[in-house]
C-alpha positions in Angstrom: 69.2 150.9 35.6 69.9 154.5 34.7 70.0 153.5 31.0 66.6 151.8 31.4 65.2 154.9 33.0 66.1 157.1 30.1 65.0 154.6 27.5 61.5 154.5 29.2 61.4 158.3 29.2 62.2 158.5 25.5 59.5 155.8 24.7 56.9 157.7 26.6 57.7 161.0 24.8 57.5 159.3 21.4 54.2 157.7 22.3 52.7 161.1 23.4 54.0 162.7 20.2 52.3 160.0 18.1 49.1 160.4 20.2 49.1 164.1 19.7 49.8 163.7 16.0 46.8 161.4 15.6 44.6 163.8 17.6 45.8 166.7 15.3 45.0 164.6 12.2 41.4 164.1 13.3 40.9 167.7 14.1 42.2 168.6 10.6 38.8 167.4 9.0 37.4 170.6 7.6 33.9 171.9 8.5 31.3 171.9 5.7 31.0 175.1 3.8 28.3 176.9 1.8 25.4 175.4 3.7 22.1 176.6 2.3 18.5 175.6 1.9 17.1 175.3 -1.6 13.5 176.0 -2.8 12.5 172.4 -2.2 13.5 172.5 1.5 16.6 170.4 0.9 19.7 171.5 2.9 22.8 171.4 0.8 26.6 172.0 1.3 29.9 171.5 -0.4 31.7 168.2 0.0 34.4 167.9 2.6 37.6 166.1 1.6 38.0 162.9 3.6 34.4 162.9 4.9 32.4 159.6 4.8 29.2 160.9 6.3 27.6 164.0 7.6 25.4 164.8 10.7 22.6 167.3 10.3 20.8 168.8 13.3 17.7 170.9 12.8 14.5 171.5 14.7 15.5 169.0 17.4 16.0 166.2 14.9 19.3 164.5 13.9 20.0 163.0 10.5 23.0 161.0 9.3 23.5 161.2 5.6 26.2 160.0 3.1 25.4 162.6 0.4 26.0 166.3 0.5 22.2 167.1 1.1 19.5 166.4 3.6 15.7 166.6 2.9 14.1 168.7 5.6 10.7 169.1 3.9 8.7 167.4 6.7 10.8 169.0 9.4 10.2 172.7 8.5 6.5 172.8 9.0 6.2 176.2 10.7 6.7 179.7 9.4 9.9 180.7 11.2 13.7 180.8 11.2 15.4 177.5 12.1 19.0 176.9 13.1 20.6 174.1 11.2 24.1 172.6 11.7 26.1 170.2 9.6 29.2 168.3 10.7 31.5 166.0 8.7 32.6 162.5 9.9 35.8 160.9 8.5 36.4 157.3 7.8 38.3 156.9 11.1 35.4 158.5 13.0 37.0 162.0 13.2 34.3 164.7 13.6 34.7 168.1 12.1 33.5 171.3 13.7 29.8 172.0 12.9 28.8 174.7 10.5 25.7 176.5 11.7 23.3 178.6 9.6 19.9 180.0 9.7 17.2 178.6 7.4 13.9 180.5 6.8 10.7 178.6 6.3 7.9 180.6 4.8 4.6 178.7 5.4 1.1 179.9 4.4 -0.7 180.9 7.6 -3.5 178.6 8.8 -5.6 181.7 9.0 -5.6 181.8 5.2 -7.5 178.5 5.1 -11.2 177.9 5.2 -13.1 174.7 6.2 -16.1 172.8 5.1 -17.3 170.7 8.0 -18.9 167.3 8.0 -19.8 164.6 10.5 -21.3 167.1 12.9 -18.3 169.3 12.9 -15.9 166.5 13.8 -14.1 166.5 10.4 -13.6 168.9 7.6 -12.2 169.6 4.1 -9.9 172.6 3.7 -9.4 175.2 0.9 -7.8 178.5 0.6 -10.1 181.4 1.6 -11.1 183.8 -1.1 -9.6 186.7 0.8 -6.2 185.1 1.1 -5.9 183.5 -2.3 -4.1 186.2 -4.1 -1.4 186.6 -1.5 -0.9 182.9 -0.4 2.8 182.4 -0.9 5.5 179.8 -0.1 5.1 176.4 1.5 1.6 175.1 2.1 1.3 172.9 5.2 -2.2 171.3 5.5 -2.9 171.2 9.3 -4.2 168.1 11.0 -6.9 170.2 12.7 -8.7 173.4 11.7 -11.4 175.2 13.8 -11.4 172.2 16.1 -12.2 169.7 13.3 -10.0 166.9 12.1 -8.8 167.7 8.6 -9.6 164.6 6.4 -9.7 166.1 2.9 -8.8 168.9 0.5 -11.8 170.4 -1.4 -12.1 170.1 -5.2 -10.3 173.1 -6.7 -9.4 174.0 -3.1 -6.1 175.6 -4.0 -6.5 176.0 -7.7 -4.8 179.0 -9.3 -2.7 179.7 -6.2 0.2 180.7 -8.3 2.6 181.7 -5.5 2.5 178.4 -3.6 5.9 176.7 -4.0 5.3 173.4 -2.2 2.7 171.4 -0.3 2.8 169.0 2.6 -0.3 166.9 3.3 -0.4 165.1 6.6 -1.7 161.5 7.1 -5.0 162.6 8.5 -6.0 163.5 5.0 -7.5 160.6 2.9 -9.2 162.6 0.1 -7.9 165.1 -2.4 -10.5 166.7 -4.6 -10.2 167.1 -8.4 -8.3 170.2 -9.5 -7.2 170.7 -5.9 -3.9 172.2 -7.1 -4.6 172.9 -10.7 -2.7 175.9 -12.3 -0.4 176.3 -9.3 2.3 177.4 -11.6 5.0 178.0 -9.0 4.5 174.6 -7.2 7.7 172.5 -7.3 7.1 169.8 -4.7 4.3 167.9 -3.2 4.5 165.3 -0.4 1.1 163.6 0.0 -0.5 161.7 2.8 0.0 158.0 2.8 -3.7 157.4 3.4 -4.9 158.9 0.1 -6.3 156.1 -2.1 -7.3 158.1 -5.3 -5.9 161.0 -7.2 -7.5 162.5 -10.3 -6.9 165.7 -12.2 -5.1 167.1 -9.1 -2.0 168.8 -10.5 -3.1 170.0 -13.9 -0.8 172.7 -15.4 1.7 172.7 -12.5 4.4 173.5 -14.9 7.3 173.7 -12.3 6.4 170.6 -10.4 9.3 168.1 -10.4 9.1 166.2 -7.1 6.1 164.2 -5.9 5.9 161.7 -3.1 2.9 159.5 -3.8 0.7 158.0 -1.0 1.8 154.5 0.1 -1.8 153.3 -0.1 -2.6 154.8 -3.5 -5.0 152.5 -5.4 -6.1 154.6 -8.4 -4.6 157.4 -10.4 -7.1 159.1 -12.7 -6.8 160.8 -16.1 -5.0 164.1 -16.3 -3.6 163.8 -12.8 -0.3 165.4 -13.9 -1.4 166.9 -17.2 1.1 169.5 -18.5 3.5 169.1 -15.6 6.4 169.6 -18.0 9.2 169.6 -15.3 8.2 166.2 -13.9 10.9 163.7 -14.8 10.4 160.7 -12.6 7.9 159.1 -10.3 7.7 156.0 -8.0 4.4 154.3 -7.6 3.4 152.2 -4.6 2.8 148.5 -5.2 -0.8 149.0 -4.0 -1.7 150.6 -7.4 -4.5 148.8 -9.2 -5.8 151.4 -11.6 -3.7 153.8 -13.7 -5.9 155.7 -16.1 -4.8 156.7 -19.6 -3.7 160.3 -20.0 -2.6 160.7 -16.4 0.7 162.1 -17.7 -0.6 163.9 -20.9 1.7 166.8 -21.8 4.5 165.6 -19.4 7.2 166.2 -22.1 10.3 165.4 -20.0 9.2 162.1 -18.3 12.3 160.0 -18.1 11.9 157.3 -15.5 9.1 155.3 -13.8 9.2 152.8 -11.0 6.9 150.6 -9.0 8.0 149.6 -5.5 9.4 146.1 -5.7 9.4 146.4 -9.6 5.9 145.2 -10.1 2.6 144.3 -8.4 -0.3 141.9 -9.3 -1.7 144.4 -11.9 1.3 146.1 -13.5 4.8 145.5 -14.7 7.4 148.3 -15.0 10.7 148.1 -16.8 11.8 151.6 -15.8 10.6 153.4 -18.9 7.0 152.2 -19.2 4.2 150.5 -17.2 2.3 147.6 -18.8 -0.9 146.0 -17.6 -0.1 142.3 -17.3 -3.5 140.8 -18.1 -4.2 142.8 -21.3 -0.7 143.7 -22.6 -1.7 147.4 -22.6 1.1 149.9 -22.3 -0.5 152.5 -20.0 2.3 155.1 -19.7 5.7 155.5 -21.4 8.7 157.7 -21.1 10.7 159.6 -23.7 13.4 156.8 -23.8 10.9 154.0 -23.9 11.7 150.8 -25.7 8.3 149.1 -26.1 8.4 145.5 -24.7 7.7 142.7 -27.1 4.6 141.5 -25.1 2.7 144.7 -25.6 -0.5 144.3 -27.6 -2.0 147.8 -27.2 -0.7 151.4 -26.7 -3.2 152.8 -24.3 -5.1 156.1 -24.2 -2.7 159.0 -23.9 0.3 156.7 -23.1 2.9 159.0 -24.7 0.7 162.1 -25.0 3.0 165.2 -25.3 6.2 163.2 -24.6 9.5 164.4 -26.2 10.0 161.1 -27.9 11.9 161.1 -31.3 11.1 157.7 -32.7 8.9 154.7 -32.1 9.1 151.1 -33.1 5.9 149.2 -32.5 6.8 145.6 -32.0 5.1 142.7 -33.8 2.1 141.8 -31.7 0.8 145.4 -31.2 -2.8 145.4 -32.5 -4.1 148.8 -31.5 -2.9 152.3 -30.9 -5.5 154.0 -28.8 -7.0 157.4 -28.3 -4.4 160.2 -28.1 -1.6 157.6 -27.6 1.1 159.8 -29.2 -0.8 163.0 -29.5 1.4 166.2 -29.5 4.7 164.3 -29.6 6.2 167.2 -31.5 9.6 165.6 -31.8 8.4 162.3 -33.2 9.8 161.9 -36.7 9.7 158.1 -37.2 7.1 155.4 -36.6 7.5 151.8 -37.6 4.1 150.1 -37.8 3.9 146.2 -37.6 1.8 143.9 -39.8 -0.2 143.0 -36.7 -1.6 146.5 -36.3 -5.4 146.7 -36.9 -6.7 149.9 -35.3 -5.4 153.4 -35.1 -7.5 155.4 -32.6 -9.0 158.8 -32.5 -6.2 161.5 -32.3 -3.5 158.8 -31.9 -0.9 160.8 -33.7 -2.5 164.3 -33.9 -0.1 167.2 -33.6 3.0 165.1 -34.4 4.5 168.0 -36.3 7.8 166.2 -37.2 6.4 163.2 -39.0 7.3 163.4 -42.7 6.2 160.0 -44.2 4.2 157.0 -43.1 3.9 153.5 -44.4 1.0 151.7 -42.7 1.0 148.1 -43.9 -2.2 146.5 -42.6 -4.4 148.8 -40.4 -8.0 148.0 -40.9 -9.5 151.1 -39.3 -8.1 154.6 -38.9 -10.3 156.8 -36.6 -11.2 160.5 -36.6 -8.4 163.0 -36.2 -5.8 160.2 -36.1 -3.3 162.4 -37.9 -4.8 165.8 -37.3 -2.4 168.8 -37.8 0.7 166.7 -38.7 2.2 169.8 -40.3 5.3 168.2 -41.9 3.6 165.1 -43.2 4.1 164.7 -46.9 3.5 161.1 -47.9 1.2 158.3 -46.6 0.9 154.8 -48.1 -1.6 152.3 -46.9 -1.4 148.6 -47.5 -4.3 146.3 -48.4 -6.7 145.7 -45.5 -7.7 149.3 -44.8 -11.5 149.5 -44.8 -12.3 152.8 -43.1 -10.5 156.2 -43.0 -12.3 158.3 -40.4 -15.9 158.1 -39.3 -17.6 161.4 -38.5 -14.5 163.5 -39.1 -11.3 163.2 -41.3 -8.4 161.1 -40.1 -6.1 163.6 -41.9 -7.0 167.2 -41.4 -4.9 170.3 -41.5 -1.9 168.3 -42.8 -0.7 171.4 -44.7 2.4 169.7 -46.3 0.6 166.5 -47.4 1.3 165.8 -51.1 0.7 162.1 -51.6 -1.7 159.5 -50.3 -2.1 156.0 -51.6 -5.2 154.1 -50.6 -5.9 150.4 -51.2 -8.6 148.6 -53.1 -10.0 147.2 -49.8 -11.2 150.7 -48.8 -14.9 150.9 -48.1 -15.5 154.3 -46.4 -14.0 157.8 -46.3 -15.2 160.2 -43.7 -17.0 163.4 -44.7 -14.5 166.2 -45.5 -11.6 163.8 -45.8 -8.2 165.6 -46.2 -9.7 169.1 -45.6 -7.1 171.8 -45.1 -4.7 169.6 -47.2 -4.5 172.0 -50.2 -1.1 170.7 -51.4 -2.5 167.2 -51.9 -2.3 166.6 -55.6 -1.6 162.8 -55.8 -4.5 161.0 -54.1 -4.7 157.4 -55.4 -8.1 155.7 -54.9 -8.7 152.5 -56.8 -11.9 152.5 -58.9 -13.5 149.5 -57.2 -13.8 151.5 -54.0 -16.8 153.5 -55.4 -14.8 156.8 -54.9 -13.3 158.9 -57.7 -11.1 162.0 -57.8 -12.2 164.9 -60.0 -11.2 168.5 -60.0 -9.4 168.2 -56.6 -12.5 166.6 -55.1 -13.5 163.2 -53.7 -16.8 162.1 -55.2 -19.0 159.1 -54.5 -22.0 158.8 -56.8 -23.5 162.3 -57.1 -22.2 163.4 -53.7 -19.1 165.6 -53.3 -17.5 164.1 -50.2 -14.5 166.5 -49.9 -13.1 169.5 -51.8 -9.6 168.9 -50.5 -7.9 170.8 -53.3 -10.8 172.4 -55.1 -10.5 173.2 -58.8 -14.2 173.3 -59.7 -17.4 171.4 -59.3 -17.4 168.0 -61.0 -20.3 167.6 -63.5 -21.8 164.5 -61.7 -22.4 166.3 -58.4 -25.9 167.1 -57.2 -25.2 167.2 -53.5 -22.5 168.8 -51.4 -21.8 166.4 -48.6 -21.3 167.0 -44.9 -18.1 169.0 -44.1 -17.1 168.9 -47.8 -15.8 172.5 -47.8 -15.0 172.6 -44.0 -12.5 175.4 -43.3 -12.0 176.0 -47.0 -9.7 179.0 -48.0 -12.0 179.8 -51.0 -13.2 183.4 -50.9 -16.0 183.2 -53.5 -18.0 180.3 -54.8 -20.9 179.9 -57.2 -22.7 176.6 -56.7 -24.1 175.4 -60.1 -27.8 174.8 -60.7 -27.4 171.0 -60.8 -26.5 171.0 -57.1 -29.8 170.7 -55.1 -28.6 170.2 -51.5 -25.9 171.6 -49.2 -25.2 169.0 -46.5 -24.8 169.6 -42.8 -21.8 171.8 -41.9 -20.8 171.7 -45.6 -19.2 175.1 -45.6 -18.8 175.6 -41.8 -15.8 177.6 -40.5 -14.8 178.5 -44.0 -13.2 181.7 -45.1 -15.8 182.4 -47.8 -16.9 186.0 -48.3 -19.4 185.7 -51.2 -21.7 182.8 -52.1 -24.1 182.4 -54.9 -26.5 179.4 -54.9 -28.1 178.8 -58.3 -30.3 175.7 -57.9 -30.1 174.6 -54.2 -33.4 173.5 -52.8 -32.2 172.6 -49.3 -29.6 174.1 -47.0 -29.0 171.7 -44.1 -28.2 172.5 -40.4 -25.1 174.5 -39.7 -24.2 174.7 -43.4 -22.4 178.0 -43.0 -21.9 177.9 -39.3 -19.1 180.2 -37.9 -18.4 181.7 -41.3 -16.7 184.7 -39.8 -15.7 186.3 -43.1 -19.0 185.8 -44.8 -20.4 189.0 -46.4 -23.1 187.9 -48.8 -25.2 184.9 -49.7 -27.6 184.9 -52.7 -30.4 182.3 -52.5 -32.2 180.9 -55.5 -36.0 181.0 -56.2 -36.2 177.2 -55.9 -35.1 177.1 -52.2 -37.5 175.3 -49.9 -35.7 174.7 -46.6 -33.0 176.4 -44.4 -31.8 174.2 -41.6 -31.2 175.2 -38.0 -28.1 177.4 -37.5 -27.5 177.5 -41.2 -25.9 180.9 -40.9 -25.3 180.6 -37.2 -22.5 182.6 -35.5 -21.7 184.4 -38.8 -20.4 187.9 -38.2 -23.1 189.9 -40.0 -24.0 188.6 -43.4 -26.4 189.8 -46.0 -28.8 187.1 -47.3 -30.7 187.9 -50.5 -33.7 185.9 -51.8 -34.2 185.8 -55.6 -37.5 187.0 -56.9 -40.2 184.4 -57.3 -39.0 182.4 -54.3 -41.8 180.1 -53.1 -42.6 178.8 -49.6 -39.5 178.4 -47.5 -39.1 177.0 -44.0 -36.3 178.0 -41.7 -35.5 176.1 -38.5 -34.1 177.6 -35.3 -31.2 176.6 -33.0 -30.7 178.8 -29.9 -27.2 177.5 -29.3 -26.1 178.9 -32.7 -28.1 182.1 -33.2 -28.3 183.6 -36.7 -26.6 187.0 -37.0 -27.6 188.3 -40.4 -29.9 190.5 -42.4 -32.4 188.9 -44.8 -33.8 190.6 -47.8 -36.9 188.7 -48.8 -38.4 189.1 -52.3 -42.0 190.3 -52.6 -44.5 187.5 -52.7 -42.3 185.0 -50.8 -44.1 182.7 -48.4 -41.5 182.4 -45.7 -42.0 180.6 -42.4 -39.8 180.2 -39.4 -40.2 177.0 -37.3 -39.7 177.2 -33.6 -37.0 174.9 -32.2 -38.9 172.4 -30.0 -35.9 172.0 -27.7 -35.4 175.6 -26.9 -38.6 177.3 -27.9 -36.6 179.9 -29.8 -37.7 181.6 -33.0 -34.8 181.8 -35.4 -35.5 185.4 -36.3 -34.6 186.5 -32.7 -31.1 187.5 -33.9 -31.9 188.4 -37.6 -32.9 191.7 -39.2 -35.5 191.0 -41.8 -36.7 193.1 -44.7 -39.8 191.8 -46.4 -41.6 192.9 -49.6 -38.4 193.6 -51.4 -38.3 194.5 -55.1 -35.3 192.9 -56.7 -33.4 193.8 -59.8 -30.6 192.2 -61.8 -30.4 188.7 -63.1 -29.8 185.1 -61.7 -26.7 185.0 -59.6 -26.6 188.8 -59.4 -29.9 189.9 -57.9 -29.9 192.9 -55.7 -32.4 195.0 -53.7 -33.9 197.9 -55.6 -36.5 198.8 -53.0 -38.7 197.5 -50.1 -42.0 198.6 -48.6 -42.0 199.2 -44.8 -45.1 198.3 -42.7 -45.5 198.3 -39.0 -47.6 196.0 -36.9 -47.7 193.7 -33.9 -44.9 191.8 -32.1 -43.5 188.7 -33.9 -45.0 186.4 -31.3 -48.5 187.1 -32.6 -47.7 185.2 -35.8 -46.7 181.9 -34.2 -49.5 179.3 -34.7 -50.4 176.3 -32.5 -47.9 174.1 -34.3 -45.0 176.4 -33.5 -44.7 177.8 -37.0 -43.8 181.4 -37.3 -45.7 182.9 -40.3 -43.2 185.4 -41.6 -45.2 186.0 -44.7 -48.0 187.6 -42.6 -45.5 189.2 -40.2 -43.6 191.0 -42.9 -46.7 192.5 -44.4 -47.3 194.4 -41.2 -43.8 194.9 -39.7 -40.1 195.0 -40.1 -37.8 193.1 -37.7 -34.6 194.8 -36.8 -32.0 193.4 -34.5 -29.8 196.4 -33.7 -28.1 197.7 -36.8 -29.1 195.9 -39.9 -26.4 194.7 -42.4 -26.7 196.6 -45.7 -27.8 194.8 -48.8 -25.1 193.6 -51.2 -24.5 194.2 -54.9 -21.4 193.1 -56.6 -19.3 196.0 -57.9 -21.3 198.6 -56.0 -21.2 200.3 -52.7 -24.5 200.8 -50.7 -24.9 204.4 -49.7 -28.2 204.2 -47.9 -32.0 204.5 -48.4 -34.1 207.3 -49.9 -37.8 207.7 -50.2 -37.4 209.3 -53.7 -37.7 206.7 -56.5 -34.9 208.2 -58.5 -33.1 209.8 -55.6 -29.3 209.7 -55.5 -28.8 211.2 -52.1 -29.9 209.0 -49.2 -32.0 210.5 -46.4 -31.0 207.5 -44.3 -27.3 207.0 -45.1 -25.4 203.8 -44.4 -22.7 203.6 -41.7 -19.4 201.7 -41.9 -18.2 200.1 -38.7 -14.8 198.4 -38.2 -14.4 195.6 -35.7 -11.5 193.5 -34.5 -12.3 189.8 -34.1 -10.5 188.3 -31.2 -12.5 185.1 -30.5 -11.7 181.7 -32.1 -8.3 182.8 -33.3 -5.3 180.4 -33.1 -2.8 181.0 -30.3 -0.3 183.7 -31.3 -2.5 185.0 -34.2 -2.9 188.8 -34.7 -6.5 189.9 -34.6 -7.7 191.1 -38.1 -10.0 194.1 -38.4 -13.0 193.7 -40.6 -15.6 196.3 -41.8 -19.3 195.9 -42.3 -21.8 198.4 -43.7 -25.0 198.9 -41.8 -28.3 200.5 -42.6 -31.5 201.6 -41.0 -30.9 201.8 -37.3 -34.1 201.0 -35.3 -34.1 204.6 -34.0 -35.4 205.8 -37.3 -38.4 203.5 -37.3 -41.5 205.4 -36.1 -43.1 202.4 -34.4 -44.2 201.6 -30.8 -41.9 198.6 -30.9 -38.7 200.7 -31.3 -37.5 203.7 -29.3 -36.4 206.8 -31.2 -35.1 210.2 -30.3 -37.4 213.2 -30.2 -36.9 215.2 -33.4 -35.3 212.3 -35.2 -36.2 211.9 -38.9 -38.3 208.8 -39.0 -39.8 206.6 -41.7 -43.7 206.7 -41.9 -45.7 203.5 -42.0 -46.2 202.2 -45.6 -43.2 204.0 -47.0 -41.2 202.7 -50.0 -37.5 202.9 -49.4 -35.2 202.9 -52.5 -31.6 201.6 -52.3 -28.9 204.1 -53.4 -26.0 202.4 -55.1 -22.6 203.8 -56.2 -20.5 202.0 -58.7 -17.0 201.0 -57.5 -14.2 201.7 -59.9 
């Protein structure tokens, strides 16, 4: 009996020891360390050895998670400091001690918001107030009510350019988000949207740090440019309610890696994880950087890969069309395999693909405008039989500065105006004779029309007309157009770098012929000229236009949208009429300084102003007849038109010093003035502004006329005076 007693005592002691040991083992599970809240309102901590799960307690809510993070975005909706605790749970149910920390939530105050009420004040749309916009910072929580009204929408551009907002939470009372609502919110990283929103369009443009978006569960339509240039966005999950996904919704999203539709697909779309395809049409609507295009795809949709960091593309057999901007600005794209089935390459389809080097396009029937614009490394292009049109209104290949070889087929029927402009290295352009086009002196010619001066070496003898955009953006600095050429087509020299132009036999200058010729200094017009189109010298930065002696009747048309900035020196005896633009009612001379009754000297191609006679008279409007024609021939015999400072006349090899009233005078009483400017507009990104100098003459303050103000005591020019140009030869 005694032995049994001691045996029982020993057993009980061992059991208690084991029990204590087990208890000690559970208590040895370490507490989570390094608990912190990141910028996306996700609570994170370091992993605990032996832990299977974690319990998080914050703001009165408990979460059990298996990962070492817990999303608190929809829990931290007030601007205050919260207490959060994290405990680890072992596989055997052991619970660690809790680690507690303070987390700070910085929420934009509701007082920073403004409301636009509707429905008699029952509902409203919200926006940031103009007073608070500059300082709105942190998390934006859209309230369910504001000023006693239910918040049902966010105004168009409501929070645009709020560059300090880091995240946005939209409650389920909201069912409308206006266009550009969060455009240019450059610090925005996360957006959780109301499940009741059915349409999104152009909402998050240029939100360059946005990487996390929860889309509405009831979303039906995503419009174009919804996430344009959101370069940090890598993945997105669409609800299966989606029925419309517009092309270009992800243009410029360079890092897009993964896409998903809840349940994998819906009635409208199929998703394989790297692209979304419309079932009924076979159109690939959006693709990722790692996309392998499915074999059932027939069309690459508008902007499907716009701006993606994709390196190579294999278009499977069956693809018939590559649409508008489909691969635009895919700067890493170096290889494209085109199938025999391909028929159409759309506008801008591969523009800005700066890593493409060579292309073999076996069967495309039509290549649209700007299809390969600014493919800066492209050297060689070979087209197979079947191609009929290359461009329509604008070139398919423009600003391809490395392009050396293009082979076109005998099936070709049409080349766009200005084809291959800014492709100055292109020396081997093969065009079969049966197409009606020929290559001469670095130009494409059809009949007597110069279609494109892509690598200009001189005017072909057969040419009598310069076609539309033929010298567009040319790098030529001087050009003398031979007497056989009778017409300059629309925009034929627009945006060129020309400085000096001599026209020897041109009878008609079409609309916008020299539009935006910022470097243009002088143009000499022939006596046979009869028509100057609207905006022919529009937006030029002060150019001297000289009419040859013996010029007959000339009509000049106006265009208010492209005003003419120039000085005209019109030879004596010229009948010169401005025609009012019927659309705007503008007279083209509104922005020009005009010198009539000029005596010219020199010879054809090198005429210059020797003198002009100055008369004063009535306002220009008195010489517009009932048909809207401005009779400059009458106006100039009684007045001079000055628009600010007039550009000085031009004479090759000479500098203009000014005007004198002495026939043989060598010292001007009214000297010229040189002004230097820095042009900053219309420059490519990153370019350094280039100064330019123009010489001006005859400020309106020296004109003794009731139409111009002048300073008391100022030397002025009497009515009827003859002014002689003073020239100095340049060594």
